[in-house]
N, C-alpha and C positions, 0 to 999 in steps of 0.2 A: 116359365118362359113361355112365351105367347107366340103365335103363328107370325104376328106382324113384325117380331123381332127376327125372324130366321127366313122369310119368304124372300123372293126373288121378287121384285116389284115390278119388272119390265116383261109383262106377259104379253104374247105374241098372239094376236086375234085374226079373224077372219068371220066375214058374214057367211051365214047359211047358204047362199047364193054360190060362193065361190067355187071355182071346178075343183076337182080334185088335184088335177096337175100345178094348178097356180097355188096350193096348200102346199105342194111338194115343194115347190120352188120357193115357197117362202121359208119352210123347214131348213133346207138348204143354205138359204141365204142369210138366216138369223142364226144358224147351228144350234136348232132346237129339234127336241125329238116329238114333241105335241104342239098343237095350235088349240086354243080354245075358240069353239064357233059362237058366233053372237047373233042373237035376231037384229032386226032393223034398228032398234032402238038401243043396242050396244050392250043388252042383257045377255051373261053367259047362258047357254042352252044345251051345250054339248062338247065332246072333247074329241078331236081326230089325233092319233099317233102315228108314227111311221109305221108301226106295224100294221095300224088300218090300212093305211095308204098300199102297202106292199100285199098284206093278205085278203083285204077285202076289195080294192081297186085294181090295183095292177095287175094282181093274178088273173082277173077276169075282163082286163083290158076296158076299164071302166073310168078311164083318169079324166075322161071330159064331163064325167058326169058331177053332180051337185055335192060338195064335201059333206054337208048337212047329212046326205044319204049314207055315208059310210063311217059317220062320227059315233062313238059309243056315247049312250045315254042308259040310264038317267045320269045327268051330272051329278056327281058327287062333291059338294064344296064344305069348305070348313069357313068359319069367321075369323077375322082379324084378331080379336080378343081370346080365341080359343086356346087353352092349354095345350101344347106340345102333346101331352100324353094322351089326350081326348082325341086330338088330331091322328094323332099314330093309332090307336084303336079304330077310329073311323076308316081309315086307309086299309088295316088288315081286314077289317069286318067286311067291306066291298071290293077287296081284292083291287087295289088302285096304287099307283106308284107315283101320281101325281095328284095334288090337291089344290084344285084352284080356291083363292082366298078372296072372300067378300068383305065389304064392310058397307053397312048402310044399303045393301042391296048391289053396290057397284063392285065390279070385279078391278081389286087392287093388288093382286100378287098371284103366285102360285109356289107351292112347297113340294118338293120331290125328296125321295128317299135320301137322295145326294146330299141335298139342302140339309137335312135332319143329320148325317153323318158328319158332312163338313162343318156347320157352322156350329153344332153343338159340341162337336169333338168327342160324340159318343158314339165310335164306330160300331161297338156291340149292340146297341140298340138298332142302329140301320140294319145291322147282317140280321137279327132277329127277325125285324118286319120283313124284310127282304125275304126271308126263308117263308114266313107265315103268308106273304102275299103269294108266293109262287106255289107254296103246297095248297093254298085256296083255289088258286086259278087251275092248277093241275093236279087234280087228286090222284093220289098213289104215288106222285113224283118224290122220290127220297133227295131231299138236300142234305148232304154229307157235313156241312160244317155247322152243325145245330151246338156245337159247343158243350 
């Protein structure tokens, strides 16, 4: 199975110069937990999550600053024709829960751990990946549901 078969094609994006507060409203209005930050030519360069907004910006009263300054970098991406297993390994390796998908260098979609669970019907794989991502991001954290 390739990423293009399970990705969500409607990716919410914002320009690097957008204020954090604008991105937060965009997340709220679009019902998403992340926004891909793009350069002026529309190329993806970073990702800002609801956690970035809360922990990096809001907690320090920096909501009027540029979103690009609070976004996670480097941006880890997958290719639309990449096999799901390869993408899963990439997500675990880099401890990311969301993987923007590119085709010919253009942003065409996004795959999340939820997409993997719902669209593949393989909840076990998604749970294992989630545990690996959490344990990689939070060393010493014990994920009790390791099966």
